[in-house]
N, CA, C and O atoms as a printed pandas DataFrame, in Angstrom:
     atom_number atom_name residue_name chain_id  residue_number  x_coord  y_coord  z_coord
0              1         N          UNK        A               1  122.595   88.984   93.972
1              2        CA          UNK        A               1  121.345   88.482   94.151
2              3         C          UNK        A               1  120.775   87.434   93.092
3              4         O          UNK        A               1  119.637   86.973   93.182
4              5         N          UNK        A               2  121.548   87.150   92.221
5              6        CA          UNK        A               2  121.224   86.198   91.170
6              7         C          UNK        A               2  121.019   84.819   91.766
7              8         O          UNK        A               2  120.262   84.026   91.207
8              9         N          UNK        A               3  121.691   84.487   92.927
9             10        CA          UNK        A               3  121.410   83.167   93.469
10            11         C          UNK        A               3  120.290   83.129   94.330
11            12         O          UNK        A               3  119.937   82.032   94.763
12            13         N          UNK        A               4  119.617   84.251   94.676
13            14        CA          UNK        A               4  118.499   84.235   95.648
14            15         C          UNK        A               4  117.242   83.873   94.831
15            16         O          UNK        A               4  117.130   84.162   93.639
16            17         N          UNK        A               5  116.333   83.243   95.522
17            18        CA          UNK        A               5  115.096   82.841   94.979
18            19         C          UNK        A               5  114.062   84.087   95.111
19            20         O          UNK        A               5  114.009   84.789   96.120
20            21         N          UNK        A               6  113.411   84.235   94.192
21            22        CA          UNK        A               6  112.413   85.550   94.347
22            23         C          UNK        A               6  111.223   85.072   95.145
23            24         O          UNK        A               6  110.894   83.886   95.112
24            25         N          UNK        A               7  110.583   85.953   95.848
25            26        CA          UNK        A               7  109.405   85.593   96.544
26            27         C          UNK        A               7  108.333   86.694   96.338
27            28         O          UNK        A               7  108.660   87.797   95.900
28            29         N          UNK        A               8  107.162   86.416   96.628
29            30        CA          UNK        A               8  105.948   87.264   96.271
30            31         C          UNK        A               8  105.990   88.394   97.339
31            32         O          UNK        A               8  106.248   88.135   98.514
32            33         N          UNK        A               9  105.724   89.682   96.891
33            34        CA          UNK        A               9  105.604   90.861   97.755
34            35         C          UNK        A               9  104.335   91.465   97.316
35            36         O          UNK        A               9  104.110   91.854   96.170
36            37         N          UNK        A              10  103.420   91.520   98.438
37            38        CA          UNK        A              10  102.185   92.256   98.046
38            39         C          UNK        A              10  101.904   93.336   99.132
39            40         O          UNK        A              10  102.347   93.315  100.280
40            41         N          UNK        A              11  101.108   94.269   98.592
41            42        CA          UNK        A              11  100.776   95.412   99.476
42            43         C          UNK        A              11   99.562   96.106   98.901
43            44         O          UNK        A              11   99.207   95.793   97.765
44            45         N          UNK        A              12   98.912   96.992   99.561
45            46        CA          UNK        A              12   97.724   97.792   99.027
46            47         C          UNK        A              12   98.248   98.928   98.386
47            48         O          UNK        A              12   99.234   99.487   98.868
48            49         N          UNK        A              13   97.702   99.347   97.336
49            50        CA          UNK        A              13   97.967  100.651   96.660
50            51         C          UNK        A              13   96.705  101.146   96.077
51            52         O          UNK        A              13   95.805  100.412   95.665
52            53         N          UNK        A              14   96.693  102.571   96.067
53            54        CA          UNK        A              14   95.591  103.199   95.509
54            55         C          UNK        A              14   95.409  102.895   93.950
55            56         O          UNK        A              14   96.372  102.988   93.189
56            57         N          UNK        A              15   94.202  102.545   93.527
57            58        CA          UNK        A              15   94.097  102.222   92.307
58            59         C          UNK        A              15   94.645  103.234   91.177
59            60         O          UNK        A              15   95.235  102.889   90.153
60            61         N          UNK        A              16   94.359  104.441   91.534
61            62        CA          UNK        A              16   94.890  105.518   90.546
62            63         C          UNK        A              16   96.364  105.473   90.472
63            64         O          UNK        A              16   96.878  105.578   89.359
64            65         N          UNK        A              17   97.125  105.328   91.538
65            66        CA          UNK        A              17   98.509  105.314   91.402
66            67         C          UNK        A              17   99.012  103.935   90.752
67            68         O          UNK        A              17  100.009  103.956   90.030
68            69         N          UNK        A              18   98.368  102.809   90.989
69            70        CA          UNK        A              18   98.666  101.583   90.356
70            71         C          UNK        A              18   98.560  101.716   88.784
71            72         O          UNK        A              18   99.442  101.298   88.034
72            73         N          UNK        A              19   97.480  102.294   88.381
73            74        CA          UNK        A              19   97.162  102.454   86.931
74            75         C          UNK        A              19   98.307  103.357   86.237
75            76         O          UNK        A              19   98.854  103.057   85.176
76            77         N          UNK        A              20   98.575  104.479   86.983
77            78        CA          UNK        A              20   99.590  105.387   86.401
78            79         C          UNK        A              20  100.940  104.683   86.345
79            80         O          UNK        A              20  101.660  104.849   85.361
80            81         N          UNK        A              21  101.280  103.973   87.269
81            82        CA          UNK        A              21  102.628  103.177   87.350
82            83         C          UNK        A              21  102.552  102.099   86.314
83            84         O          UNK        A              21  103.581  101.926   85.661
84            85         N          UNK        A              22  101.605  101.407   86.070
85            86        CA          UNK        A              22  101.531  100.505   84.911
86            87         C          UNK        A              22  101.696  101.080   83.550
87            88         O          UNK        A              22  102.414  100.556   82.698
88            89         N          UNK        A              23  100.972  102.233   83.354
89            90        CA          UNK        A              23  101.079  102.897   82.120
90            91         C          UNK        A              23  102.568  103.388   81.987
91            92         O          UNK        A              23  103.155  103.150   80.932
92            93         N          UNK        A              24  103.184  104.034   82.958
93            94        CA          UNK        A              24  104.421  104.518   82.788
94            95         C          UNK        A              24  105.464  103.432   82.620
95            96         O          UNK        A              24  106.427  103.694   81.898
96            97         N          UNK        A              25  105.392  102.324   83.162
97            98        CA          UNK        A              25  106.130  101.109   82.917
98            99         C          UNK        A              25  106.033  100.667   81.366
99           100         O          UNK        A              25  107.020  100.475   80.655
100          101         N          UNK        A              26  104.867  100.555   81.008
101          102        CA          UNK        A              26  104.640  100.134   79.603
102          103         C          UNK        A              26  105.214  101.219   78.605
103          104         O          UNK        A              26  105.888  100.880   77.632
104          105         N          UNK        A              27  104.930  102.481   78.878
105          106        CA          UNK        A              27  105.490  103.513   78.106
106          107         C          UNK        A              27  106.980  103.562   77.936
107          108         O          UNK        A              27  107.552  103.867   76.890
108          109         N          UNK        A              28  107.592  103.206   79.153
109          110        CA          UNK        A              28  109.131  103.148   79.161
110          111         C          UNK        A              28  109.668  101.734   78.901
111          112         O          UNK        A              28  110.858  101.451   79.040
112          113         N          UNK        A              29  108.761  100.898   78.531
113          114        CA          UNK        A              29  109.217   99.550   78.171
114          115         C          UNK        A              29  109.999   98.890   79.413
115          116         O          UNK        A              29  111.022   98.233   79.226
116          117         N          UNK        A              30  109.495   99.089   80.600
117          118        CA          UNK        A              30  110.043   98.434   81.733
118          119         C          UNK        A              30  109.169   97.478   82.447
119          120         O          UNK        A              30  107.949   97.633   82.485
120          121         N          UNK        A              31  109.817   96.433   83.044
121          122        CA          UNK        A              31  108.963   95.472   83.861
122          123         C          UNK        A              31  108.726   96.110   85.193
123          124         O          UNK        A              31  109.661   96.551   85.863
124          125         N          UNK        A              32  107.454   96.161   85.586
125          126        CA          UNK        A              32  107.068   96.660   86.858
126          127         C          UNK        A              32  107.768   95.994   88.056
127          128         O          UNK        A              32  108.098   96.656   89.040
128          129         N          UNK        A              33  107.962   94.827   87.967
129          130        CA          UNK        A              33  108.646   94.141   89.169
130          131         C          UNK        A              33  110.187   94.674   89.312
131          132         O          UNK        A              33  110.747   94.880   90.389
132          133         N          UNK        A              34  110.765   94.856   88.012
133          134        CA          UNK        A              34  112.151   95.322   88.153
134          135         C          UNK        A              34  112.180   96.728   88.548
135          136         O          UNK        A              34  113.151   97.076   89.220
136          137         N          UNK        A              35  111.301   97.591   88.257
137          138        CA          UNK        A              35  111.333   99.009   88.645
138          139         C          UNK        A              35  111.026   99.080   90.142
139          140         O          UNK        A              35  111.584   99.943   90.819
140          141         N          UNK        A              36  110.141   98.189   90.710
141          142        CA          UNK        A              36  109.805   98.337   92.131
142          143         C          UNK        A              36  111.167   97.805   92.817
143          144         O          UNK        A              36  111.616   98.408   93.791
144          145         N          UNK        A              37  111.758   96.771   92.344
145          146        CA          UNK        A              37  113.029   96.251   92.972
146          147         C          UNK        A              37  114.210   97.366   93.099
147          148         O          UNK        A              37  114.889   97.543   94.111
148          149         N          UNK        A              38  114.317   98.066   91.904
149          150        CA          UNK        A              38  115.270   99.132   91.835
150          151         C          UNK        A              38  114.981  100.192   92.833
151          152         O          UNK        A              38  115.839  100.636   93.595
152          153         N          UNK        A              39  113.793  100.569   92.806
153          154        CA          UNK        A              39  113.239  101.672   93.831
154          155         C          UNK        A              39  113.574  101.308   95.271
155          156         O          UNK        A              39  114.139  102.071   96.054
156          157         N          UNK        A              40  113.160  100.023   95.555
157          158        CA          UNK        A              40  113.444   99.494   96.983
158          159         C          UNK        A              40  114.976   99.478   97.179
159          160         O          UNK        A              40  115.425   99.963   98.218
160          161         N          UNK        A              41  115.720   99.009   96.352
161          162        CA          UNK        A              41  117.284   98.888   96.442
162          163         C          UNK        A              41  117.762  100.270   96.702
163          164         O          UNK        A              41  118.478  100.525   97.670
164          165         N          UNK        A              42  117.354  101.207   95.804
165          166        CA          UNK        A              42  117.882  102.673   95.992
166          167         C          UNK        A              42  117.472  103.239   97.316
167          168         O          UNK        A              42  118.296  103.934   97.910
168          169         N          UNK        A              43  116.320  103.029   97.837
169          170        CA          UNK        A              43  115.848  103.381   99.151
170          171         C          UNK        A              43  116.731  102.897  100.131
171          172         O          UNK        A              43  117.271  103.690  100.903
172          173         N          UNK        A              44  116.955  101.609  100.195
173          174        CA          UNK        A              44  117.757  100.991  101.195
174          175         C          UNK        A              44  119.065  101.416  101.301
175          176         O          UNK        A              44  119.583  101.514  102.414
176          177         N          UNK        A              45  119.799  101.741  100.069
177          178        CA          UNK        A              45  121.037  102.280   99.985
178          179         C          UNK        A              45  121.197  103.763  100.357
179          180         O          UNK        A              45  122.307  104.267  100.525
180          181         N          UNK        A              46  119.993  104.472  100.485
181          182        CA          UNK        A              46  119.940  105.900  100.765
182          183         C          UNK        A              46  120.203  106.789   99.565
183          184         O          UNK        A              46  120.622  107.944   99.646
184          185         N          UNK        A              47  119.925  106.160   98.478
185          186        CA          UNK        A              47  120.130  106.968   97.198
186          187         C          UNK        A              47  118.899  107.776   96.967
187          188         O          UNK        A              47  118.947  108.791   96.271
188          189         N          UNK        A              48  117.779  107.353   97.536
189          190        CA          UNK        A              48  116.519  108.234   97.403
190          191         C          UNK        A              48  115.920  108.348   98.810
191          192         O          UNK        A              48  115.978  107.396   99.588
192          193         N          UNK        A              49  115.403  109.394   99.103
193          194        CA          UNK        A              49  114.573  109.662  100.335
194          195         C          UNK        A              49  113.239  110.271  100.105
195          196         O          UNK        A              49  113.010  110.749   98.994
196          197         N          UNK        A              50  112.379  110.305  100.988
197          198        CA          UNK        A              50  111.073  110.817  100.907
198          199         C          UNK        A              50  110.742  111.887  101.930
199          200         O          UNK        A              50  110.991  111.646  103.111
200          201         N          UNK        A              51  110.238  112.975  101.604
201          202        CA          UNK        A              51  109.864  114.014  102.592
202          203         C          UNK        A              51  108.403  113.671  103.011
203          204         O          UNK        A              51  107.558  113.335  102.182
204          205         N          UNK        A              52  108.151  113.778  104.362
205          206        CA          UNK        A              52  106.798  113.643  104.858
206          207         C          UNK        A              52  106.190  115.200  104.931
207          208         O          UNK        A              52  106.597  116.079  105.691
208          209         N          UNK        A              53  105.151  115.314  103.986
209          210        CA          UNK        A              53  104.560  116.698  103.966
210          211         C          UNK        A              53  103.160  116.639  104.462
211          212         O          UNK        A              53  102.485  117.666  104.530
């Protein structure tokens, strides 16, 4: 993916979730974009799934 050009990804997120995510990333010294990319990649690969409750 190093040769790919990055592009903007935007979506709506509840403010409380967004704030908690930002705090968690700062606490863990992680870049938010990199965490989101990792989560998306893991989801695509089937490494994580979500239950609809």
